[in-house]
C-alpha positions in Angstrom: -23.8 199.5 41.0 -23.9 198.9 45.0 -25.3 196.1 44.1 -23.3 194.9 41.7 -20.4 195.3 44.8 -22.4 193.6 46.8 -22.7 190.8 44.5 -19.1 190.6 44.0 -18.5 190.6 47.6 -20.3 188.0 48.3 -19.1 185.8 45.4 -15.2 186.5 46.3 -15.9 185.0 50.0 -17.6 182.1 48.6 -14.6 181.6 46.2 -12.0 181.4 48.5 -14.1 179.2 51.2 -14.6 176.6 49.0 -11.2 176.3 47.5 -9.9 176.3 51.2 -12.9 173.5 52.2 -11.7 171.6 48.6 -8.0 171.6 49.8 -8.0 170.9 53.1 -10.8 167.9 52.3 -8.2 166.8 49.8 -5.3 167.0 52.5 -7.9 164.8 55.1 -8.1 162.2 52.0 -4.2 161.6 51.6 -2.5 163.3 54.5 1.0 162.0 53.2 0.9 164.7 50.8 0.9 167.9 52.5 0.4 170.5 49.6 -3.0 170.8 50.2 -2.6 171.7 53.3 -0.5 174.3 52.8 -2.7 175.7 49.6 -6.1 175.5 51.6 -4.0 178.1 54.3 -3.3 180.0 51.2 -7.3 180.5 50.3 -8.1 180.8 54.2 -5.3 184.1 54.4 -6.8 185.4 51.4 -10.6 185.0 52.5 -9.0 187.3 55.8 -7.1 189.9 53.7 -10.6 190.5 51.5 -12.8 190.6 54.7 -10.0 193.1 56.1 -9.8 194.8 52.9 -13.5 195.5 53.4 -13.6 196.6 56.9 -11.9 199.5 56.2 -14.8 201.7 57.5 -15.2 199.9 60.5 -11.7 200.2 62.3 -8.9 202.0 61.6 -8.1 202.1 57.9 -4.4 201.6 59.1 -4.3 198.5 60.8 -6.8 197.2 58.6 -4.5 197.9 55.5 -1.5 196.6 58.0 -3.3 192.9 57.9 -5.0 193.0 54.7 -1.6 193.3 52.9 -0.2 190.6 55.9 -2.9 187.8 55.1 -2.3 189.0 51.4 1.4 187.6 51.3 1.3 184.9 53.2 -1.2 183.8 50.1 1.5 183.7 47.7 4.1 182.5 51.0 1.6 179.4 51.4 1.1 178.8 47.8 5.3 179.2 47.3 5.1 176.4 50.4 2.9 174.4 48.6 4.8 174.1 44.8 7.6 173.1 47.3 6.0 170.4 49.3 4.1 168.9 45.7 7.5 169.0 43.8 9.2 167.6 47.6 12.2 169.9 47.2 13.6 172.2 49.4 11.7 175.8 50.3 14.4 178.7 50.3 13.5 179.6 53.5 15.8 182.5 53.9 15.0 184.0 50.5 11.0 184.0 51.1 11.8 185.4 55.0 14.1 187.7 53.3 11.2 188.9 51.1 8.6 188.8 53.4 10.5 191.1 56.4 11.5 193.6 53.7 7.6 193.8 52.6 6.8 193.7 56.0 9.3 196.8 57.1 8.3 199.0 53.6 4.5 198.5 54.8 5.2 199.9 58.6 7.2 202.5 57.3 4.8 203.6 54.5 1.7 203.3 57.6 3.3 204.7 60.6 6.2 206.1 59.9 5.7 208.3 56.4 2.2 208.1 55.2 1.6 207.1 52.3 -1.1 204.7 50.9 -0.1 204.6 47.0 3.8 203.5 48.2 2.1 200.4 50.3 0.4 198.8 47.6 3.5 199.4 45.1 5.5 197.5 47.9 2.5 195.3 48.9 1.5 193.8 45.1 5.5 193.8 44.6 6.3 191.9 47.9 3.5 189.1 46.7 4.9 189.1 43.1 8.5 188.4 44.5 7.4 185.5 46.8 5.5 183.6 44.1 8.3 184.5 41.7 10.4 181.9 44.3 8.2 178.6 42.4 8.4 179.7 39.4 11.9 178.0 38.3 10.6 174.7 40.3 7.5 174.8 37.9 9.0 175.2 34.9 12.0 172.7 35.9 9.8 170.0 37.3 6.7 169.9 34.7 6.0 167.1 33.7 2.4 166.9 32.3 0.3 169.4 30.4 -1.7 170.2 33.4 1.6 171.1 35.5 2.8 173.1 32.7 -0.1 175.4 33.1 0.5 175.2 36.7 3.5 177.4 35.1 1.9 179.7 33.1 -0.8 180.7 35.6 1.5 181.5 38.0 4.2 183.8 35.9 0.8 185.1 34.6 -0.1 186.1 38.3 3.3 187.5 39.0 3.7 190.0 36.1 -0.2 191.4 37.4 1.6 192.1 40.8 4.4 194.0 39.3 1.9 195.5 36.4 -0.8 196.1 38.7 -0.1 199.5 40.4 2.5 200.7 37.0 -1.0 201.1 35.5 -3.0 202.3 38.0 -0.6 204.6 39.3 1.7 205.4 36.3 -0.2 204.9 33.6 -3.6 206.7 34.5 -2.1 209.0 37.4 -4.9 207.9 39.8 -4.3 209.1 43.4 -6.6 208.0 46.7 -6.6 208.5 50.4 -7.1 205.9 52.9 -11.0 207.3 53.4 -11.3 206.7 49.1 -9.5 203.5 48.9 -12.8 201.5 48.8 -14.0 203.4 45.7 -10.4 203.9 43.8 -9.9 202.0 40.4 -7.4 200.2 42.2 -9.1 198.5 45.3 -11.6 197.4 42.2 -8.5 196.2 40.0 -7.3 194.6 42.9 -10.2 192.7 43.8 -11.1 191.7 40.2 -8.0 190.4 38.9 -7.3 188.5 42.6 -10.8 186.8 41.7 -10.1 185.6 38.5 -6.1 184.5 39.1 -7.5 182.9 42.6 -10.2 181.3 40.2 -7.5 180.1 37.4 -4.8 179.5 40.0 -7.1 177.0 42.4 -8.7 175.5 39.9 -5.2 174.5 38.2 -3.5 173.0 41.4 -7.0 171.1 42.1 -6.3 169.5 38.7 -2.1 168.6 39.6 -3.1 167.5 43.1 -6.1 165.2 41.9 -3.7 163.9 39.0 -0.9 163.5 41.2 -3.6 161.8 43.7 -4.8 159.2 40.9 -1.2 158.6 40.0 -0.4 157.4 43.4 -3.3 155.2 43.2 -2.4 153.8 40.1 1.2 153.3 41.4 -0.4 151.8 44.7 -2.3 148.6 42.6 0.8 147.6 40.4 3.0 147.8 43.4 3.9 145.4 46.3 3.1 147.5 49.4 5.4 145.6 51.5 8.3 145.6 49.7 7.4 148.1 46.4 8.0 145.8 43.7 5.7 145.0 41.2 3.1 143.0 42.2 1.4 140.4 40.0 -1.0 143.6 38.0 2.4 145.7 37.5 4.2 142.4 36.1 1.3 142.0 33.4 1.8 145.7 32.8 5.3 145.4 32.2 5.2 142.3 30.0 2.2 143.9 27.8 4.5 146.6 27.3 7.9 145.7 27.2 7.9 141.7 25.9 6.4 139.9 22.6 7.8 138.5 19.8 11.1 139.9 18.7 11.1 142.0 22.1 11.5 138.9 23.8 14.8 137.6 21.9 18.2 137.2 24.0 16.0 137.8 27.5 15.7 135.2 30.1 13.0 135.0 33.1 13.6 133.6 36.6 11.6 132.5 39.3 13.2 132.7 42.9 11.8 131.4 45.3 12.9 131.8 49.5 13.4 128.1 50.5 11.4 127.2 53.7 9.8 130.4 54.3 6.6 129.0 56.2 8.6 127.4 58.9 10.3 131.0 58.7 6.2 132.3 59.5 5.8 129.0 61.6 8.5 129.6 64.5 9.4 133.2 64.3 6.0 135.1 63.7 4.7 137.0 60.3 6.8 140.0 61.6 10.2 138.5 61.4 8.6 137.2 57.7 8.5 140.3 57.1 11.4 141.5 57.5 13.2 138.7 55.7 10.9 139.3 52.8 11.7 143.5 53.0 15.6 142.9 52.9 15.8 139.9 50.3 13.4 142.3 47.9 16.2 145.3 48.6 18.8 143.1 48.0 17.7 141.7 44.7 16.5 144.9 43.9 19.7 146.6 44.3 21.3 143.8 42.3 19.1 143.6 39.4 18.4 147.5 38.9 20.5 147.6 35.8 19.8 144.2 34.5 16.5 143.5 34.6 12.9 144.2 36.2 11.5 142.7 39.4 8.5 141.7 40.9 7.0 139.7 43.9 3.8 137.9 42.7 3.3 135.5 45.9 4.3 134.8 49.2 7.9 134.3 48.9 8.4 134.2 44.9 9.9 136.4 42.7 9.8 137.3 39.2 13.4 138.4 37.5 12.8 139.1 33.8 16.4 139.9 32.6 18.0 142.3 29.5 19.0 140.8 26.8 22.5 139.0 27.4 24.1 135.8 27.1 22.5 132.3 28.4 26.3 132.0 30.5 25.8 135.9 31.4 22.3 134.7 32.5 22.8 132.4 34.8 25.4 134.1 36.3 23.5 136.6 37.5 21.2 134.1 38.9 24.2 132.2 40.8 24.8 135.5 42.0 21.0 136.1 43.6 21.2 133.2 44.8 24.7 133.5 46.9 23.5 136.7 47.9 19.8 136.0 49.0 21.9 133.2 51.3 24.6 135.7 52.7 21.8 138.2 54.5 21.8 138.4 58.3 18.4 138.1 59.5 18.8 138.7 63.2 14.6 137.8 63.5 15.5 133.9 63.1 18.2 133.2 66.1 20.9 131.1 65.6 19.9 130.4 62.1 20.3 133.9 60.6 19.9 133.0 57.2 17.1 131.7 54.1 18.7 130.3 51.0 16.9 130.4 47.5 15.7 128.3 44.5 15.7 129.8 41.1 14.5 128.5 37.9 15.7 130.1 34.6 14.3 130.1 31.2 15.1 132.0 27.9 11.9 133.9 26.2 11.5 133.1 22.7 9.9 135.2 20.2 7.6 132.6 18.9 6.3 131.6 22.7 4.1 134.0 25.1 5.2 134.8 28.6 3.2 132.3 29.8 4.7 129.5 28.7 8.1 130.8 29.3 6.7 131.1 33.1 5.8 127.8 33.2 9.1 126.1 32.1 10.4 128.5 34.4 8.6 127.2 37.4 8.6 123.5 36.2 12.5 124.3 36.4 12.1 126.0 40.3 10.2 123.1 40.7 12.8 120.3 40.1 15.4 122.7 41.9 13.7 122.5 45.5 12.7 118.9 44.8 16.5 118.2 44.4 17.4 119.9 47.5 16.9 123.3 47.4 19.3 126.4 47.4 20.4 125.9 43.8 19.7 126.5 40.0 18.1 124.6 37.4 17.4 125.9 33.6 14.5 124.6 32.3 15.2 121.9 29.5 13.4 123.6 26.9 16.0 126.5 26.8 17.3 126.3 23.3 20.2 128.8 23.9 21.2 125.4 25.9 20.0 122.4 25.8 21.5 120.1 28.6 19.6 120.5 31.6 22.4 122.7 33.6 21.8 122.3 37.4 24.2 124.5 40.0 24.6 123.7 43.9 
């Protein structure tokens, strides 16, 4: 029995240490995601709580118990902060602090003023459960996939355990013990074994959730332009494959927008000034087309806008509005000449042609717009909704 207990203690220490290292490694890999750091602190606190709980015979058992239970609450507290950080939700600081202070006050009262180890255990477990219960509304509301649903149910099960554990041992079984006999009690055995199982379940669930979020972030980065946040060429291809083709093309248009003389901007004012021009232009285009279509940056100064279903006249009005709006942006980095104009080639999408063909027609219209003086819109000749070439200055 003593050998089995020793193996369990070693295993518990290893589990807590490994999880702390794994979550800290996740944070070190991507410091923009702070949730793994909070979870790592939680497992370090759990390790400290477990070690203090084992050291009752070596130190003053009451003092060891106070430290063990305080660190035990920090596990729930840091887990809660990890959840709020993961979902980018403001923590309910006043509620969390109030629960912690109530628990700590009860702990000191039943440790020093009116010593009662059973009451300490009840308030300790309940305080940990209340701290963790603060996360349940967020976990339930924000769940997006199977892993995040499992995260809610694991935390909900742990909360139930926190409240049922003292009720089972003290109420149903009617056990009583003293500070010296606590180490060999049923409650200590149940506390350690259930903590190990729930700690393992919570750790694995959170690793899966945060690992999945890290993968999603990298996948998103692979289809987004890092400077403007718009789709890049790969993102555009993904959107086209999922949203266009055959009858989905009917009534839709695409345009290629090119910032005029952008190379001169970089040559005269530097690439940092050019980046600011691109960022402002992209922000404006994204704002103006938010409900009208999808936009991507496919080259240095080239943007593709795929419009939703609308009449040919409306698509030309949108294109003209974008062209004029680009020319009205003020760029302080460009000195006296603070504006940059744009040329646009517009083409309709047809059910019987590929996106590449429509893009080629729009590119030909763009080339004509640039060759005829820039800062204008040209509608592709092959646009069957409006057979005549339309030139707009």
